C-alpha positions in Angstrom: 56.6 -124.0 0.6 58.2 -123.6 4.6 61.3 -122.7 5.4 61.2 -125.0 8.4 60.0 -128.4 7.4 59.5 -131.7 9.7 61.9 -134.5 10.0 59.7 -136.3 8.2 59.1 -134.4 5.6 62.8 -134.1 4.9 63.4 -137.6 4.9 60.8 -138.1 2.1 62.1 -135.5 -0.2 65.9 -137.4 0.1 64.3 -140.6 -0.3 62.6 -139.3 -3.5 65.4 -137.7 -5.0 67.7 -140.6 -4.8 65.4 -142.9 -6.0 64.6 -140.5 -8.7 68.1 -140.1 -9.7 68.9 -144.0 -9.6 66.4 -144.6 -11.8 67.0 -142.6 -14.3 70.6 -143.2 -14.2 68.8 -146.7 -14.8 67.3 -145.6 -17.6 69.9 -143.7 -19.4 70.8 -145.0 -23.4 74.2 -145.7 -24.4 75.8 -141.8 -25.2 78.8 -140.8 -27.8 80.7 -137.6 -26.4 83.5 -136.4 -28.5 84.1 -139.8 -29.6 83.9 -141.7 -26.3 81.4 -144.3 -25.7 79.7 -143.5 -22.3 77.5 -146.8 -21.7 74.6 -147.0 -19.0 75.3 -149.3 -15.9 72.1 -150.5 -14.3 71.9 -149.7 -10.3 70.0 -151.4 -7.9 67.0 -149.6 -6.6 68.0 -148.0 -2.9 64.7 -147.4 -0.7 65.2 -145.1 2.3 62.8 -145.4 4.6 62.0 -143.5 8.5 59.5 -143.3 10.8 59.3 -139.7 11.8 60.6 -138.5 15.5 57.8 -136.2 15.9 59.3 -134.3 18.3 58.8 -130.7 19.2 61.0 -127.9 18.1 61.8 -124.5 19.3 62.0 -121.8 16.1 65.6 -121.0 15.0 67.6 -118.1 16.2 66.7 -115.9 13.5 62.9 -116.4 12.0 62.0 -114.3 9.2 63.0 -110.7 10.7 62.4 -112.0 14.6 65.3 -112.6 16.4 64.8 -115.6 18.8 67.7 -116.6 20.2 68.0 -117.6 24.1 64.1 -117.4 24.2 61.7 -120.0 24.9 59.5 -121.1 21.9 57.9 -124.1 20.7 56.0 -125.1 17.1 53.3 -127.1 16.6 52.9 -128.9 13.3 49.2 -130.1 13.0 50.5 -132.7 10.2 52.3 -134.6 12.7 50.1 -135.1 15.8 46.8 -137.1 16.5 44.3 -134.5 17.8 40.6 -133.5 17.3 41.3 -130.8 14.7 37.6 -129.9 13.6 36.4 -128.8 16.7 39.4 -127.0 18.1 40.2 -129.1 20.9 43.1 -127.1 22.7 44.3 -129.3 25.2 44.7 -131.7 22.2 46.3 -129.2 19.7 48.6 -127.6 22.3 49.3 -130.8 24.3 52.8 -130.0 24.3 53.1 -126.7 25.4 53.8 -127.4 29.3 52.1 -124.6 31.7 49.4 -124.0 28.8 45.7 -123.7 30.5 42.4 -123.3 28.9 39.1 -122.0 29.2 37.3 -125.5 28.1 33.5 -123.5 28.2 32.0 -125.1 25.2 33.0 -127.6 21.9 31.6 -125.4 19.0 35.3 -124.8 18.2 35.0 -121.1 17.8 37.4 -119.6 19.8 40.7 -120.5 21.2 40.5 -119.4 25.1 44.6 -120.3 26.5 47.4 -118.3 28.6 50.0 -119.6 30.4 52.1 -118.3 33.5 49.3 -118.0 35.3 47.8 -115.0 33.0 44.0 -114.7 32.1 43.0 -117.4 29.1 39.8 -115.2 28.3 39.7 -115.4 24.2 43.8 -115.3 24.4 43.9 -111.8 25.2 47.0 -111.7 27.3 49.1 -112.6 24.0 50.2 -110.9 20.3 47.7 -113.1 18.2 49.0 -113.2 15.0 48.0 -115.1 11.4 51.4 -115.2 9.4 52.7 -112.6 11.4 49.5 -110.4 10.6 48.4 -109.1 14.1 44.4 -110.1 14.6 43.6 -108.7 18.5 40.5 -106.8 17.5 41.7 -103.2 19.6 45.1 -103.9 21.3 44.3 -101.3 23.8 40.4 -101.2 24.1 39.6 -105.0 23.8 42.7 -107.1 22.8 40.5 -110.2 22.6 40.8 -112.1 19.7 37.8 -112.7 17.8 39.1 -113.9 14.8 39.0 -117.2 14.5 40.1 -119.7 11.5 39.5 -123.1 11.3 41.9 -125.2 12.7 41.8 -127.1 9.0 43.5 -124.1 7.8 47.0 -124.1 10.0 49.7 -126.0 9.2 52.2 -124.9 12.4 51.5 -122.8 15.4 54.3 -120.8 16.9 54.8 -119.3 20.5 56.9 -117.5 21.7 57.1 -116.4 25.3 57.4 -113.5 27.0 60.5 -112.7 26.9 60.8 -112.0 23.4 58.0 -109.4 23.5 60.3 -106.2 22.9 60.0 -107.0 18.9 56.4 -107.8 18.5 54.4 -106.2 20.8 54.3 -105.2 25.0 52.2 -108.6 25.9 53.0 -110.6 29.2 51.7 -113.5 27.5 54.1 -113.6 24.3 53.4 -113.9 20.5 50.9 -117.2 19.7 51.3 -117.2 15.6 48.7 -119.3 13.5 51.1 -120.4 9.9 48.1 -121.2 7.2 48.9 -123.4 5.0 50.2 -122.5 1.8 49.8 -123.5 -1.9 52.0 -126.4 -3.5 54.3 -124.0 -6.1 55.3 -127.0 -8.6 51.7 -127.4 -9.5 49.4 -124.9 -11.3 46.0 -125.7 -9.5 45.7 -127.8 -6.7 42.8 -128.8 -4.4 42.3 -129.8 -0.6 39.2 -130.9 0.9 38.7 -132.1 5.0 35.0 -133.1 6.2 33.9 -134.3 9.3 30.8 -135.5 11.1 30.7 -136.2 15.2 28.8 -136.1 18.2 25.3 -133.6 18.3 25.1 -133.0 14.8 28.7 -131.7 14.2 29.5 -131.2 10.6 32.0 -129.5 9.0 33.5 -128.9 5.4 36.7 -126.9 4.6 37.9 -126.7 0.5 41.1 -124.8 -0.6 42.2 -124.4 -3.7 46.4 -123.5 -4.5 48.6 -123.2 -7.2 51.6 -121.4 -8.9 51.2 -119.5 -12.0 54.3 -117.9 -13.7 55.6 -115.5 -10.7 51.9 -115.6 -8.7 51.1 -117.9 -6.3 47.4 -117.9 -4.8 45.8 -120.2 -2.1 42.2 -120.1 -0.7 39.4 -121.2 1.2 35.7 -121.7 1.9 34.5 -123.3 5.6 31.7 -124.1 7.1 30.6 -125.8 10.5 27.7 -126.6 12.3 26.8 -128.2 15.4 24.2 -128.7 17.4 26.1 -128.7 20.6 26.9 -130.5 23.7 24.0 -128.6 25.9 21.2 -127.9 25.0 20.5 -124.6 23.3 24.2 -124.6 21.9 23.5 -124.3 18.1 26.8 -122.5 16.3 26.9 -122.1 13.0 30.3 -120.7 11.8 32.4 -120.0 8.3 35.5 -118.5 7.2 36.5 -117.4 4.0 40.5 -116.6 3.1 42.6 -115.6 0.3 46.4 -115.2 -0.3 47.9 -114.0 -3.4 51.8 -114.0 -3.5 53.9 -111.8 -6.5 57.6 -112.8 -6.9 58.8 -109.9 -8.6 62.6 -110.9 -8.4 64.7 -113.3 -6.5 64.7 -111.0 -3.8 61.3 -108.7 -3.9 58.0 -110.6 -3.1 54.8 -108.7 -2.5 51.6 -110.2 -1.1 47.9 -109.7 0.0 45.9 -111.3 2.2 42.0 -111.2 3.2 40.8 -113.5 6.1 37.3 -113.3 7.4 35.7 -115.3 10.3 32.3 -115.0 11.1 29.9 -117.2 13.4 26.2 -117.4 15.6 26.4 -119.3 18.4 23.4 -119.4 20.6 24.3 -119.4 24.3 22.8 -121.8 26.6 23.4 -119.8 29.8 25.2 -120.5 33.0 24.2 -123.7 36.1 24.2 -123.1 39.5 25.4 -126.1 41.4 22.8 -128.0 41.6 21.8 -127.7 38.4 25.2 -128.5 37.6 25.0 -131.8 39.8 21.8 -132.7 38.3 22.2 -132.0 34.4 25.4 -130.5 33.0 23.8 -130.8 29.8 20.8 -128.7 30.6 20.3 -124.8 29.8 19.2 -121.7 31.4 18.9 -119.2 28.1 17.4 -119.9 24.9 17.0 -116.8 23.7 21.0 -115.4 24.1 23.2 -115.5 21.3 26.6 -114.2 20.1 28.2 -113.5 16.8 31.6 -111.8 15.9 32.2 -111.0 12.0 35.8 -110.0 11.6 37.3 -109.2 8.5 41.3 -109.0 8.4 43.0 -107.6 5.2 46.6 -106.8 5.4 49.9 -106.4 2.5 53.0 -106.8 3.1 56.5 -106.7 0.9 59.3 -108.5 1.9 62.9 -107.4 0.5 66.2 -109.2 0.7 68.1 -105.9 -0.1 71.5 -107.5 -0.2 72.6 -110.6 1.7 73.4 -109.0 4.7 70.3 -107.0 4.9 66.6 -108.1 4.3 63.7 -105.1 4.7 59.6 -106.3 6.1 56.7 -103.5 5.5 53.7 -105.0 6.4 50.1 -103.1 7.0 47.2 -105.0 8.1 43.3 -104.1 9.5 41.1 -105.6 12.1 37.5 -104.8 11.1 34.1 -105.8 11.8 32.0 -106.3 14.8 30.7 -108.2 17.8 27.6 -108.5 18.7 25.4 -110.0 21.0 21.8 -110.2 22.3 20.6 -112.3 25.5 18.8 -112.0 28.7 21.8 -111.3 31.1 21.5 -112.5 34.8 22.5 -115.3 37.3 21.8 -118.7 36.7 19.2 -118.7 39.3 17.4 -116.0 37.8 15.0 -117.7 35.2 14.2 -116.3 31.9 10.6 -116.4 32.4 7.6 -114.2 31.1 6.4 -110.8 32.6 3.2 -111.4 35.0 2.0 -108.4 34.4 2.2 -108.6 30.0 2.3 -112.7 29.6 5.2 -111.6 27.4 8.9 -112.9 27.0 11.2 -109.6 28.8 13.1 -107.3 26.5 16.3 -108.8 25.6 19.9 -106.7 25.7 21.7 -105.5 22.7 25.2 -105.3 22.5 27.4 -104.0 19.7 31.4 -103.6 19.3 32.5 -102.3 15.7 36.4 -102.6 15.3 38.6 -100.3 13.2 42.1 -101.2 14.4 44.7 -100.4 11.6 48.7 -101.6 12.1 51.8 -100.4 10.5 55.0 -102.0 10.7 58.9 -101.6 9.2 61.6 -104.1 10.0 64.7 -104.1 9.0 67.2 -107.0 9.8 71.1 -106.5 8.9 74.1 -108.9 9.7 77.2 -106.8 10.9 80.1 -106.6 12.6 82.0 -105.5 15.1 85.9 -106.6 15.1 85.8 -110.3 15.6 82.3 -110.4 16.6 79.7 -110.9 14.3 75.9 -109.8 14.9 72.4 -109.9 13.7 70.7 -106.4 14.4 66.6 -105.8 14.1 65.4 -102.2 13.9 61.5 -101.0 13.4 58.8 -99.2 13.9 54.9 -100.1 14.7 52.4 -97.5 14.2 48.8 -98.1 15.8 45.7 -96.5 15.0 42.1 -98.0 16.6 38.8 -96.5 16.9 36.4 -99.4 19.1 32.8 -98.2 19.3 31.1 -99.5 21.8 26.8 -99.6 22.4 25.2 -101.3 24.5 22.6 -101.8 26.8 20.4 -101.5 23.9 16.6 -102.5 24.0 16.0 -105.4 22.2 13.2 -107.9 20.3 11.2 -110.5 22.8 11.7 -112.8 20.8 13.7 -115.8 20.6 15.5 -115.7 17.2 19.2 -114.1 16.8 18.0 -110.4 16.2 19.8 -107.6 16.9 16.9 -104.9 16.2 16.1 -102.5 18.8 13.0 -101.5 20.3 14.7 -98.7 22.4 18.1 -96.8 22.5 21.4 -97.6 23.7 22.4 -96.6 27.3 25.9 -96.6 26.1 27.5 -95.0 23.1 31.2 -95.0 23.5 34.2 -94.5 21.3 37.8 -95.6 22.7 40.6 -93.9 20.3 44.5 -95.2 20.1 47.4 -93.6 18.5 50.1 -95.5 19.4 53.7 -95.5 18.0 56.4 -98.1 19.0 60.2 -97.8 17.9 62.3 -101.3 18.7 65.5 -102.3 18.5 67.2 -105.6 19.2 70.8 -107.2 18.5 72.0 -110.7 18.5 75.8 -111.1 19.4 77.7 -113.9 18.7 80.4 -113.6 21.4 82.0 -117.1 21.3 81.2 -120.2 18.6 78.2 -120.8 21.1 77.5 -117.6 23.3 75.2 -115.1 22.1 73.9 -112.7 24.0 70.6 -110.2 22.7 69.9 -106.9 24.3 66.9 -104.8 23.0 65.0 -101.8 23.8 61.2 -100.5 22.9 60.1 -97.3 23.4 55.6 -97.1 23.6 54.5 -93.4 23.3 50.6 -93.5 22.5 47.3 -92.1 23.9 43.8 -93.2 24.1 40.6 -90.9 24.6 37.3 -92.3 25.9 34.3 -90.1 24.6 30.9 -90.7 24.4 27.5 -90.9 26.1 26.0 -93.0 28.9 22.6 -92.6 29.5 22.5 -92.7 33.4 26.0 -91.1 33.9 27.2 -87.3 34.1 28.8 -86.3 30.8 31.3 -84.6 32.6 32.5 -86.6 34.8 32.9 -89.2 31.7 35.4 -88.5 29.4 39.0 -90.2 30.2 42.6 -89.8 28.9 45.1 -92.4 29.3 48.7 -91.8 28.1 50.8 -95.1 27.2 54.5 -94.1 27.8 57.2 -96.4 28.5 60.6 -97.3 27.4 61.2 -101.2 27.9 63.9 -102.8 27.9 65.3 -106.5 27.7 68.0 -109.0 27.4 68.6 -112.6 26.6 71.5 -115.0 26.1 72.0 -118.5 24.6 75.2 -120.9 25.2 75.2 -124.0 22.9 76.9 -127.0 24.4 76.5 -128.7 21.2 73.9 -128.3 17.9 71.4 -130.2 20.1 71.8 -129.2 23.5 71.2 -125.0 24.8 70.8 -123.7 27.9 69.0 -119.7 27.3 67.5 -117.8 29.7 66.6 -113.4 29.7 64.7 -110.7 31.2 62.1 -108.4 29.2 59.9 -105.8 30.6 55.8 -105.9 29.4 52.7 -104.2 30.0 49.2 -104.1 29.8 47.0 -101.3 28.7 43.9 -100.2 30.5 41.0 -101.8 28.3 37.7 -100.7 27.9 35.9 -102.8 30.4 37.7 -101.8 32.9 36.5 -97.9 32.8 33.3 -98.2 31.9 31.0 -97.2 34.7 28.1 -99.7 35.6 25.7 -97.2 37.6 25.8 -93.8 38.9 27.6 -94.7 41.7 30.2 -96.0 40.2 33.5 -93.5 39.9 36.6 -94.3 37.3 40.1 -92.9 38.7 41.4 -90.4 36.1 45.1 -91.1 37.0 44.7 -95.1 36.2 47.9 -97.2 35.5 48.5 -99.5 32.7 49.9 -102.7 34.3 53.7 -103.3 34.1 56.0 -106.2 34.9 58.3 -108.4 33.4 59.3 -112.1 32.2 62.2 -113.4 33.8 63.1 -116.9 32.8 65.9 -119.3 32.1 66.0 -122.9 31.1 67.6 -125.9 28.6 66.6 -127.4 25.8 68.1 -130.7 24.2 67.8 -133.4 22.0 69.7 -137.0 22.5 68.7 -140.3 21.0 65.3 -141.0 21.7 64.5 -138.1 24.4 64.1 -134.8 24.0 63.8 -132.1 27.3 63.2 -128.5 27.3 62.7 -127.2 30.7 62.4 -123.8 32.1 61.6 -121.6 35.2 60.1 -118.5 35.1 59.4 -115.4 37.2 56.3 -113.0 36.1 55.5 -110.0 38.5 52.7 -108.3 37.2 51.8 -104.5 38.9 48.6 -102.2 38.7 46.0 -104.6 38.7 42.8 -103.1 38.0 39.8 -103.5 40.3 37.5 -101.9 42.7 37.5 -100.3 45.9 34.4 -98.6 48.2 35.2 -95.1 49.0 33.4 -92.1 51.0 33.0 -89.2 48.9 32.9 -85.7 51.1 29.7 -86.0 52.2 30.0 -89.8 53.9 28.1 -91.5 50.8 29.5 -94.8 49.7 30.3 -95.2 45.8 31.9 -97.4 43.9 35.9 -96.4 42.7 37.1 -98.6 39.9 41.2 -98.0 40.1 44.3 -99.6 40.3 44.0 -101.9 43.0 47.5 -104.1 43.8 50.3 -106.6 42.8 50.8 -110.3 41.9 54.0 -112.3 41.6 53.8 -115.4 39.4 56.9 -118.1 39.7 57.0 -121.4 38.1 58.2 -124.4 36.1 57.4 -125.4 32.7 58.6 -128.9 31.4 58.3 -130.8 28.9 59.7 -134.5 28.4 59.4 -136.3 24.5 61.2 -139.9 24.5 61.0 -142.8 22.3 60.9 -145.8 23.6 60.6 -148.4 20.7 61.7 -147.8 16.8 61.8 -149.8 14.2 61.5 -149.2 10.6 57.4 -149.8 10.8 56.6 -149.5 14.3 57.5 -146.6 16.6 56.3 -145.9 20.3 57.0 -142.7 21.8 55.4 -140.7 24.6 55.7 -137.3 26.5 54.9 -135.6 29.9 53.8 -131.3 29.4 53.7 -130.5 32.8 53.8 -127.2 34.6 54.1 -125.9 38.5 52.6 -122.1 38.7 52.1 -120.3 42.1 50.5 -117.1 40.8 49.8 -114.8 44.6 48.2 -111.4 44.9 50.5 -108.8 47.0 50.0 -105.1 48.0 46.3 -105.9 46.8 42.8 -105.4 48.3 39.4 -105.5 47.0 36.0 -104.4 47.5 33.4 -107.1 49.2 30.2 -105.1 49.4 30.7 -102.4 51.9 34.5 -103.1 52.6 37.7 -103.6 51.2 39.6 -106.6 52.3 43.2 -107.1 51.9 44.0 -110.6 49.3 47.3 -110.6 50.2 48.7 -114.0 49.5 45.5 -115.5 47.6 45.6 -117.3 44.4 45.4 -115.7 41.5 41.8 -116.4 39.5 42.1 -118.9 37.1 45.8 -120.1 37.7 46.1 -123.7 38.6 48.9 -125.2 40.6 49.6 -127.8 38.3 48.9 -128.9 34.8 49.9 -132.0 33.2 49.1 -133.1 29.9 50.3 -136.7 29.3 50.3 -138.9 26.3 51.4 -142.5 24.9 51.8 -142.9 20.6 52.1 -146.2 19.2 52.7 -145.7 15.2 52.9 -148.6 12.7 53.5 -147.4 8.9 51.3 -144.6 8.2 48.7 -145.3 11.2 49.0 -143.7 14.4 47.4 -143.7 17.9 47.3 -141.6 20.7 46.4 -142.2 24.3 46.4 -138.7 26.6 45.7 -137.8 29.8 45.2 -134.0 30.7 45.3 -133.2 34.4 44.5 -129.4 35.9 44.5 -128.8 39.3 41.8 -126.4 41.9 41.4 -122.8 40.7 39.4 -120.1 42.1 36.9 -117.5 40.2 37.4 -114.8 42.1 40.2 -112.7 44.1 38.8 -113.3 47.4 39.3 -117.2 46.6 35.8 -117.6 47.8 36.5 -121.7 49.3 32.7 -122.5 49.7 30.6 -122.3 46.5 27.8 -119.7 46.3 24.3 -121.7 45.8 24.1 -119.1 42.3 27.3 -120.9 41.1 28.9 -117.6 40.4 31.5 -117.7 42.9 33.6 -120.5 44.6 36.5 -123.1 43.6 36.8 -124.6 40.2 37.5 -128.5 41.3 40.5 -130.2 39.6 39.4 -132.1 36.8 41.6 -135.6 35.0 40.4 -135.8 31.3 41.5 -139.1 29.1 41.0 -138.5 24.7 42.2 -141.2 21.7 43.1 -139.6 18.8 44.0 -141.9 15.7 45.5 -140.8 12.4 45.4 -143.1 9.2 47.9 -141.4 6.4 46.8 -143.6 3.7 48.7 -142.2 0.9 49.9 -138.7 0.3 46.5 -138.1 -0.9 44.2 -139.6 1.6 44.0 -139.2 5.3 41.3 -140.2 8.1 41.2 -138.8 11.6 39.9 -139.9 14.3 38.9 -138.8 18.1 36.9 -139.7 21.2 37.3 -136.8 23.6 36.3 -137.2 27.5 36.9 -140.8 26.9 35.3 -141.6 30.3 32.6 -138.9 30.5 33.4 -136.9 32.7 31.9 -134.1 34.2 34.1 -131.1 34.3 33.5 -126.9 34.2 37.0 -124.6 33.9 35.6 -121.2 34.4 33.0 -119.3 36.6 32.8 -116.3 34.6 32.3 -113.0 36.5 31.2 -111.1 33.1 30.3 -112.3 29.8 28.6 -114.5 28.8 27.1 -114.8 32.0 28.2 -115.4 35.7 27.9 -118.9 37.1 29.3 -122.3 35.8 29.8 -123.3 32.3 30.3 -126.6 31.9 32.7 -128.6 29.8 31.4 -131.1 27.1 31.1 -134.6 28.3 32.2 -138.0 25.7 32.1 -136.8 21.5 33.3 -138.7 18.7 34.8 -136.9 15.7 35.7 -138.6 12.4 37.7 -136.7 9.8 38.4 -137.2 5.8 41.1 -135.3 4.0 41.6 -135.5 0.5 44.3 -133.7 -1.7 44.0 -133.9 -5.7 
């Protein structure tokens, strides 16, 4: 059972308890005790009714073994919002998280691509991504993207903690994004849930879960499948996921658990478009033989021991195992995948395979103590990582059109990215007064990454590269509770992002990689207010995020006067802004409620002390806007609820962004560089909670059929315009037995 229930759930439980108790009294018979006669009284039935508030809530000051007082955090409870769950529509699921920017590149629902505070949304790799507290980033040092992709039907709630809490879980600038899965009904030995969806463009999915409790053992598991033909041509997607969780309550204080999750999909990639192609028909494809296929397993073991009333120990061991595969013809959008004239045969495709072997062990100890009259809660811990990312690239694939990873020629690159890292952290939450809390913390990282392997076109003597990760990261947060409903919070915390695999692989013999690369460093600073009043919730924060030692390329000359590309640290950036969430209740009766929200952020992300290569020259980019960092992001919704039926209309606006650090003002004809225009999208979502066993969801996404796009990638899945989906519809039926 979740520790943190929604307001609606609590009210429902109270109503059930009162009703049960009173009915029991009404039906009691006359009893005799010690010669006295106890007579029954018939009481009138009492009903407690309430329409849930639906406000976004923050995590508590102490959450498990995490200290979150003084940090900005948000919780999204999927059972309480109207959203397109079947396709993981991020702008709807995360609508009330201000400043969240989404790469909306396809409607398959396979991956989440999100970021805040001007960071890079590619596969959410600026976050410490977790499921039930278990790390799911494929390789935190080599390829921090989260290829693991659980179905949103399996998620009960999503917890976002912004970057100022990073000392406790990792050093990521973005923060922690934790997907908490549904759990078994522990009052039953067996329960069953099925969620089935159908939608536009061949969408059909099924989610089937079982769970229950037998003695001291609680179990839960699901099986999931989804198919979509795709909004664009040649965009077929087939995905599946499985999950099993076992918990053994050895005693009232000791719990052991084991989990195994898997996600896999094959996505046929339709390819990028040019400017002219997008204007003519955004649904068209430039590729028919390109495929992407991640297959990820996440096993874990956990021990949760409440040693005493004041001391709690948590130990977690987990792994991310599996592969990220692709087979594709990779070229600019205006380069067609045509037959070779000399042979009349299709071109050979390129095969790339990444194999992940990422292991993490984490030990955390929470203890409540006192120093004089000051009470405190402290957390200390150690995190050990050992990773081996094997990247095999540029293999000569077949000339066929099916998903086929077989080779007809060897890989040109066969590399290993070995990382060993140990982090020790400590943080304490001091209650200086009943209202004021101060939380200082430290995290010390000590690790080494070693690049080894072969590149067919590169001198082996120039390849090996060692990168040290040695940091002492500091942070401090404070919180002042004006009342139980209103708090002021703020803090400062250092962070870093390691040099990742793609940053240091030379793409040709004419490139060299700096042997003294530096990890990106910086910090998050924020101050804000979070308050609840009758019919109103406001959470507003201002932040500042400097990001030093960004990676890029420069053009240099060797002693012989020959030019070459040098991959190195090219400069810094600074991001500042304001994030605001306002939720209001306009009308409220026992049966009807009308509520609204605005989730809006202003972000100014600019380069400082930076320059990048442009052909044979290096240009200063000081003052340029950071790529994929919109100035304005605003999502606004109005929800009408009548008894068990709710309807939400949502408008999302994202301002213009740029695809490259040079801020190319006019788009190139091939679509690879240029501005990404501003866009506004309307969505309509409805939920009918028929009773405790049945619910029905319906969504109309992009109601006005707007043609838009959110990104011009400079690398995978191909440079050019990647259109987002036009108008689509989804219908979902959920049943619990």
